[in-house]
C-alpha positions, 0 to 999 in steps of 0.5 A: 517537488511534491510527491504523494506516496501510497502508504500503509504504515508497513515497512516497505512504504515507510522505507520508501518514504525515508529513501525519498525524503531527501529529494521530494516533499513527501506526503504519505497518502493512505488510499482506502475505501472507508470500510475500516478505520485502519488508516488511523495507524498510518496517520499516527506513524506519519506524524511520528516520522515527521511526514505530512499525511493525507487520506485518499478515498477510493471508489468503493465499487472497485473494492467489490469488483476486486472481491468478485475477482478474488472469489472467481480466482480463488486467490487474492492476486488479481483483486489486489492488483486491480485495487493498486492500479485504481489507487495509483490512478487516483493518486496520479489525478491528485495535485502531486508532481510525482507519485510513488509506492513501496513495491519491491523488485520481487513482489508478486503483487502489487506490481507496476510494469514499465508500460503501466508506469509510462502510461500513468506519467503520460496521461497525468503529467506526473513522475512515477517513482518506485524507490524499492524496485531494485531491492529484494526482500532480503535487502529490505528486511536488513535495512528495516532491521537496522533503521525501523522499529516494527511490530510483526504479527499475523495479517488478521491481527495487524491493523494496517492501512492496506487494501488487503485488510479492507478486502478481507473485511468485505469477505468477512462481512458477506461470507463470514470470517472463516471464508477469508481463509479460503482466499487469503493465505496466513502470512505475517504483516508489519507496521512501523512504530518508529525509527531507530 
C-alpha cells in the first residue's frame, strides 16, 4: 500500500518513515511553497535512506495567511498549525492510499486531533497514520541517538524542508531578518545525515 509521509529531513519524520517502511511503500513527501530550495536536503536524505521522494507544492497564499496569523498572535503556533493542516489536505488529495506525518504525542504544534484525522480519512478515502503519536520526546531522542546520524544546530542555521523555514523567510523578506526573532524563539533543529 502506498503511503505519503510529510517529510522535512528532520529526526521525527525520518524516524516515522523507518517505523512505517515494513508495512507500506513509503514516499517521503516534502511540502513547500517554493519560497526556498531547502527541500533539496530532504531529497538527498531520502535518496541516502533508500526512500522514494516527491515534492508537494502548496498554495503560497496559505503561507502568507500563516504569516499574518503569526504577526497577529505574536507567536508561530497557529500559523504553523494552519500550514500543516493545508499540507495534510493536499497530501490526502494526492494519489496515496495512506498519509502520515511525524507528529509526536507531546508536540505543541503541529497537532492533529482525532476529529481532524477522521475528517481527512472520510473526505479523501485515505488512512491517516501518526506513527510517533505514542512516543514522547525522550523516547524519540533515544531512538534517534541509537539509529540515526543527525546534525543539530540553531534553527537559523539548519536548512530543513519545513514550514517554519519558509515562514521565517517571508517575515525576513518583508520585515527584515531581525523581525524573525520577534515571533520565533531560538531553538535547535535537526536534520538527518544517515542511518547508523
